[in-house]
C-alpha positions in Angstrom: 13.6 22.6 -5.7 13.4 22.8 -9.7 16.1 23.5 -12.1 16.3 22.8 -15.9 18.4 20.3 -17.3 20.6 20.1 -20.3 17.8 18.5 -22.3 15.1 21.2 -21.4 13.8 18.9 -18.9 12.7 20.2 -15.6 14.3 18.6 -12.9 12.6 18.4 -9.5 14.4 17.4 -6.7 12.7 15.6 -3.7 13.2 16.8 -0.4 10.8 14.8 2.0 10.8 15.8 5.9 13.1 13.8 7.5 10.7 12.2 9.8 8.7 10.9 6.6 11.7 9.9 4.9 12.5 7.5 7.5 9.1 6.5 8.5 9.0 3.0 7.3 12.6 2.0 8.2 13.3 -0.7 10.3 16.9 0.1 12.0 17.7 -3.2 13.0 15.4 -6.3 12.5 14.9 -8.6 15.4 11.7 -10.7 15.7 11.9 -11.7 19.4 9.2 -9.7 20.2 5.3 -10.6 20.1 2.8 -9.0 17.4 0.2 -8.0 20.3 2.2 -4.9 20.7 1.7 -3.6 17.2 -1.9 -4.0 17.7 -1.8 -2.1 21.6 0.1 0.6 19.6 -2.1 1.0 17.0 -5.3 1.0 19.1 -3.9 3.7 21.5 -2.3 6.0 18.9 -6.0 6.1 17.2 -8.2 5.6 20.4 -8.0 9.4 21.6 -9.2 11.3 18.3 -11.5 8.3 17.6 -13.3 8.8 21.3 -13.6 12.6 20.5 -15.1 11.9 16.9 -17.6 9.4 18.3 -18.7 11.7 20.9 -19.2 14.6 18.6 -21.5 12.2 16.4 -23.1 10.8 19.2 -23.6 14.0 21.4 -27.5 13.8 21.2 -27.5 9.7 22.2 -27.0 10.3 26.0 -24.7 7.0 25.4 -21.7 6.1 28.1 -18.3 5.8 27.0 -16.9 2.2 28.1 -13.3 2.9 28.6 -13.0 -0.7 28.4 -15.1 -3.1 26.0 -15.6 -5.8 28.9 -17.2 -2.5 31.0 -20.2 -2.7 28.9 -23.3 -3.5 30.8 -26.6 -4.8 29.6 -29.6 -2.5 28.7 -27.6 0.7 28.6 -26.8 2.7 25.5 -23.1 2.8 25.3 -20.3 2.8 22.7 -16.5 1.6 23.0 -13.5 1.6 20.8 -11.6 -1.4 19.9 -9.4 -3.0 16.9 -11.7 -5.4 14.6 -11.2 -9.2 14.6 -12.6 -10.9 11.8 -13.4 -14.6 13.0 -13.1 -16.5 9.7 -13.8 -20.3 9.0 -12.5 -20.2 5.7 -9.1 -18.2 6.7 -5.7 -20.1 6.1 -4.0 -20.9 9.3 -0.1 -21.3 10.0 -0.8 -25.1 9.7 -1.1 -24.7 6.2 1.7 -22.9 6.1 4.2 -25.2 7.8 2.6 -28.0 5.6 3.2 -26.4 2.5 6.8 -25.6 3.7 7.3 -29.3 4.2 6.0 -30.0 0.7 2.7 -31.8 1.9 -0.2 -31.2 -0.5 -2.9 -28.3 1.1 -6.1 -27.4 -0.2 -5.7 -24.8 -3.3 -5.8 -21.1 -2.2 -9.3 -19.6 -2.4 -9.7 -16.3 -4.2 -12.1 -15.1 -1.5 -11.8 -16.3 2.2 -14.9 -14.2 3.4 -18.4 -16.3 3.9 -21.7 -15.7 5.4 -20.7 -17.7 8.7 -17.9 -14.8 9.5 -18.3 -13.2 12.7 -17.1 -9.6 13.7 -15.7 -9.2 17.2 -14.1 -6.0 18.7 -11.0 -6.4 21.1 -9.4 -4.2 23.4 -6.7 -4.9 26.3 -9.5 -6.3 28.3 -10.7 -8.5 25.8 -13.4 -9.1 23.2 -16.9 -8.5 22.3 -19.1 -10.1 19.7 -20.7 -7.4 17.3 -24.2 -8.2 15.7 -26.5 -6.1 13.9 -27.7 -5.2 10.5 -25.6 -1.9 9.9 -22.4 -4.1 10.0 -23.2 -4.9 6.6 -22.9 -1.2 5.4 -19.6 -1.0 7.0 -17.2 -3.4 5.2 -14.2 -3.9 7.6 -11.2 -6.3 8.3 -9.2 -7.4 10.9 -6.9 -4.8 12.6 -9.3 -1.5 11.9 -9.8 0.7 14.6 -13.7 1.6 15.2 -16.2 3.0 17.6 -19.2 1.2 17.9 -22.5 2.7 19.5 -25.2 -0.1 20.7 -26.4 -2.0 23.5 -25.3 -5.5 25.1 -28.0 -7.8 24.4 -29.4 -10.8 26.5 -26.8 -13.6 25.0 -24.1 -11.2 25.8 -23.6 -9.8 22.3 -23.1 -6.1 21.3 -26.1 -5.2 19.2 -24.7 -2.3 17.1 -26.6 1.0 16.2 -24.1 3.0 14.5 -20.3 2.9 13.5 -17.9 5.7 13.8 -14.6 5.3 11.5 -11.2 7.6 12.4 -12.1 9.4 9.2 -9.5 11.1 6.6 -6.7 13.0 8.5 -5.8 16.3 8.3 -3.4 17.0 5.4 0.4 17.2 6.1 1.0 20.3 4.5 -1.0 23.0 1.8 0.9 23.6 -1.2 0.8 26.1 -3.9 0.5 24.0 -7.2 3.0 25.0 -9.7 1.6 27.5 -12.5 2.2 24.9 -15.2 1.5 21.4 -15.6 4.4 19.1 -14.3 3.6 15.4 -14.3 4.6 12.2 -11.9 4.9 9.0 -14.0 4.2 6.1 -11.9 4.3 2.3 -13.3 4.5 -0.9 -11.4 4.8 -4.6 -12.3 7.7 -4.1 -15.4 8.4 -7.9 -14.5 12.0 -8.0 -16.0 12.6 -11.9 -15.9 12.7 -15.2 -17.5 8.8 -15.3 -17.7 8.4 -11.8 -19.2 6.4 -11.1 -22.4 6.5 -7.4 -21.9 10.1 -6.6 -23.4 8.4 -4.7 -26.6 6.2 -2.9 -24.2 9.3 -1.8 -22.1 10.7 -0.4 -25.4 7.8 1.7 -26.0 8.0 2.7 -22.6 11.6 4.0 -22.6 11.2 5.8 -25.8 8.4 7.8 -24.5 9.9 8.5 -21.3 13.1 9.3 -22.7 11.2 12.0 -25.2 12.4 10.0 -28.1 8.7 8.6 -29.2 6.0 11.6 -29.0 2.6 10.2 -28.7 0.5 12.9 -30.2 -0.8 16.1 -28.8 -3.6 14.2 -26.7 -0.5 12.8 -24.4 1.6 15.2 -22.4 5.0 15.8 -23.6 7.7 13.6 -21.8 9.7 16.9 -21.1 6.9 17.8 -18.6 7.3 14.5 -16.6 9.4 15.8 -13.8 9.9 12.1 -11.5 8.9 8.4 -12.5 8.0 6.0 -9.8 8.5 2.6 -10.1 6.2 0.9 -7.6 7.5 -2.5 -7.1 7.7 -5.8 -8.9 10.4 -4.7 -11.5 11.7 -8.2 -11.3 9.7 -11.2 -11.9 10.9 -14.2 -9.9 12.4 -17.2 -11.8 10.4 -20.5 -12.1 11.6 -23.1 -9.7 14.9 -24.6 -11.0 14.5 -28.2 -12.2 18.2 -29.2 -12.3 21.7 -28.0 -11.5 24.9 -28.9 -13.2 28.7 -28.3 -12.6 28.8 -25.6 -15.6 27.6 -22.6 -13.7 26.9 -21.0 -17.2 24.0 -23.3 -17.5 22.5 -23.2 -14.3 19.3 -20.7 -13.6 21.4 -18.2 -11.8 23.0 -17.1 -14.9 19.6 -16.0 -16.3 18.7 -14.4 -13.0 21.6 -12.0 -13.6 21.2 -11.4 -17.2 17.5 -10.0 -16.3 18.9 -7.8 -13.4 21.5 -6.6 -16.0 18.3 -5.8 -18.5 16.6 -4.0 -15.7 19.7 -1.9 -14.8 20.3 -1.0 -18.6 16.6 -0.1 -18.8 17.0 2.5 -16.0 20.2 3.4 -16.9 18.8 4.7 -20.3 15.9 6.3 -18.6 18.3 8.3 -16.4 20.5 9.3 -19.3 17.0 11.4 -20.4 17.7 13.2 -16.9 14.3 12.1 -15.6 14.6 11.2 -12.0 13.8 7.6 -10.6 12.4 6.4 -7.5 12.5 2.6 -7.3 10.5 0.8 -4.6 10.3 -2.9 -4.0 7.6 -5.2 -4.4 6.7 -8.8 -3.3 8.4 -10.3 -6.5 11.9 -8.4 -6.2 15.0 -9.6 -4.8 14.4 -7.9 -1.3 12.9 -8.8 2.0 9.6 -9.8 1.9 8.1 -8.7 5.3 6.5 -5.3 5.4 7.5 -2.8 5.3 10.2 -3.7 2.9 13.7 -2.1 3.0 15.0 -0.2 -0.2 16.1 -2.3 -3.5 19.7 -3.1 -3.2 21.5 -0.7 -4.9 24.1 -3.4 -5.8 21.9 -4.9 -8.2 21.3 -2.1 -10.4 25.3 -1.2 -10.7 24.9 1.0 -13.6 22.0 3.1 -12.7 23.2 3.6 -9.1 26.2 5.9 -10.5 23.4 8.4 -11.1 22.4 10.9 -8.7 19.0 10.9 -10.0 18.0 7.5 -8.6 16.5 6.9 -5.2 15.6 3.3 -3.8 13.0 3.8 -1.4 11.0 1.7 1.4 7.6 0.0 0.6 5.6 1.8 1.6 7.1 5.4 0.9 6.4 8.7 1.5 7.6 10.7 -1.9 8.0 14.3 -2.0 7.9 16.1 -5.4 8.0 20.0 -5.9 6.1 20.3 -2.4 3.4 17.8 -3.1 3.7 14.5 -0.6 2.7 11.7 -2.3 2.1 8.2 -0.4 2.5 4.7 -2.0 2.4 1.1 -1.5 3.4 -1.5 -3.9 0.0 -3.7 -3.9 0.3 -6.0 -1.2 -1.7 -4.2 1.6 -4.6 -3.9 -1.0 -4.2 -7.1 -2.3 -4.4 -9.1 1.1 -7.6 -7.1 2.1 -9.4 -8.2 -1.0 -9.1 -11.8 -0.3 -11.1 -10.9 3.1 -13.6 -8.5 1.7 -16.5 -8.9 -0.6 -15.3 -5.5 -2.5 -13.5 -6.1 -5.5 -12.6 -2.6 -6.5 -9.0 -1.7 -5.8 -10.2 2.0 -5.4 -12.8 1.2 -3.1 -10.3 -1.0 -0.9 -7.9 2.4 -1.2 -10.5 4.7 0.3 -11.1 2.5 3.3 -7.5 2.5 4.2 -7.9 6.3 4.3 -11.2 6.1 6.2 -9.2 3.7 8.9 -6.2 6.0 8.6 -4.2 2.6 8.2 -2.1 1.7 5.0 -2.1 -1.9 6.2 -4.8 -3.0 8.3 -4.5 -7.0 8.0 -0.8 -6.7 9.1 0.3 -8.7 11.0 -2.5 -10.8 10.9 -2.8 -12.1 7.3 -0.7 -9.8 5.1 2.0 -11.8 3.2 3.2 -14.8 4.3 1.9 -16.5 7.6 4.8 -16.3 9.0 7.0 -13.1 9.4 4.5 -11.1 7.0 5.1 -7.9 8.8 7.6 -6.7 11.2 6.4 -6.7 14.8 6.9 -3.0 15.8 7.2 -2.4 19.6 6.8 1.4 20.1 4.7 2.8 16.9 2.9 1.7 14.3 4.2 3.2 11.0 1.4 2.1 9.0 -1.1 4.5 10.4 -1.7 7.3 8.2 -1.5 10.2 10.7 -1.6 13.0 7.9 -3.0 12.7 4.2 -1.0 13.0 1.3 -2.0 14.9 -1.8 -1.6 11.6 -3.9 -2.0 8.1 -2.2 -1.2 5.5 -4.9 -1.6 1.8 -4.7 0.1 -0.5 -7.5 0.6 -3.9 -9.1 -3.5 -3.7 -9.2 -5.6 -5.2 -12.0 -6.8 -2.1 -13.3 -6.5 1.5 -13.8 -8.7 3.3 -11.4 -8.6 6.7 -9.9 -10.6 9.1 -7.9 -10.8 11.9 -5.3 -11.4 11.9 -1.5 -12.7 14.8 0.3 -12.0 15.2 4.0 -14.0 16.8 6.9 -11.5 19.6 6.8 -11.7 20.3 3.0 -8.6 17.6 2.7 -8.5 16.9 -1.3 -6.7 13.7 -1.7 -6.3 11.9 -5.4 -6.5 8.2 -4.7 -5.0 5.8 -7.8 -5.0 2.5 -8.5 -1.7 1.4 -10.8 -2.0 -1.5 -12.8 0.7 -4.0 -13.6 2.6 -2.9 -16.6 3.3 -6.3 -17.9 -0.5 -7.3 -17.8 -2.1 -3.9 -19.0 0.6 -2.0 -20.7 -0.1 1.3 -18.9 1.7 4.1 -17.3 0.0 6.5 -14.6 0.6 10.2 -14.9 -0.6 12.6 -12.3 -0.5 16.6 -12.9 0.7 18.3 -9.8 -0.9 21.3 -10.6 -4.5 20.1 -11.1 -4.2 16.7 -9.6 -6.0 15.2 -12.6 -4.8 11.6 -13.5 -4.5 9.7 -16.7 -3.0 6.5 -18.0 -1.2 5.9 -20.9 -1.7 2.6 -22.9 1.3 1.1 -24.7 -0.6 -2.2 -25.5 -2.3 -2.8 -28.5 
């Protein structure tokens, strides 16, 4: 619902459906269960619809469905559904992680872990099959993606793939009537308030614009038309490791931490005074639980800003409703992890792939984040599955600003956005809810 504010800004209140509002909440964290459950749930959830799509795609092939991958018999054209597992010799392992925790020198991390020696396997509850075939180079996949494959078993026991079917773009959650006039959602990430921050001047420019005090010219949308600010992770930058401690708490590194958090609190408070609602998502550098999905930013760290009813702290990932439009966003860990295991560099290309796989974080729990406790081991459901398409899908803390639209088979139209780190690029992203047009404003240089 939209209501006018005292300073003529149009305030739009968010009203997510209850099932989306709690989609990424973990009521009580327990790590006693196995991560295998998450893979089984993911496969079982996506399999039925994927089998239907595969039958339609290959209806003229006279191929037999193998209900279990190990039921595939040699010489006959068949197809099956399973979860991808990438056998990658360069992939880091848990031994490296334990070694690092004990301060033993380990090989430096690689920017990429993919190589020509990688093998693609497909698995289900019955076992694994090794996939071969030239077509595999056309479909870039990662561990955790659920796919259907058509082909034959060869004499060496490998499955020679002729074609691949992906889950595809899911139906849109809801079709809304766009606002009659342009209304903008602003998205920023990587503010990086902290002892290493070099973006304090940029943040002052950003504050001036969002508050409506610093107009940027006719080519830039008026700040009064911005109805929501989404701060998508890495608002805080972790301090460097402490070298010494003293008996004087005023001289300890913790003092700087509190000062930086106070500056962040004041920054949000000043924006809220202009009646601009703020949604805050945590990121990998923020003082929050590391494993995905991340719980909301603790309001106790933002005592002044939290007094405003216009401030909301959300999970990461998060569903966000703005004036009838649904947005889905993550703070970047999902795509940044995938990039290490694929030859694709473009963030927007990776984001599109997650839509086609219907999964925000396919590499969870295999490699996403830390190798230990990297994502929560859900038992009965996989919240990272995209069961319905949003109008806007953004991933933040990326190297560059990129944007595109993705069309689904049933005329779904999704604006996908790679939101860059503000401290690195000085860029703020604006999305027009009326047209879904997306632009960036650069406060640097």
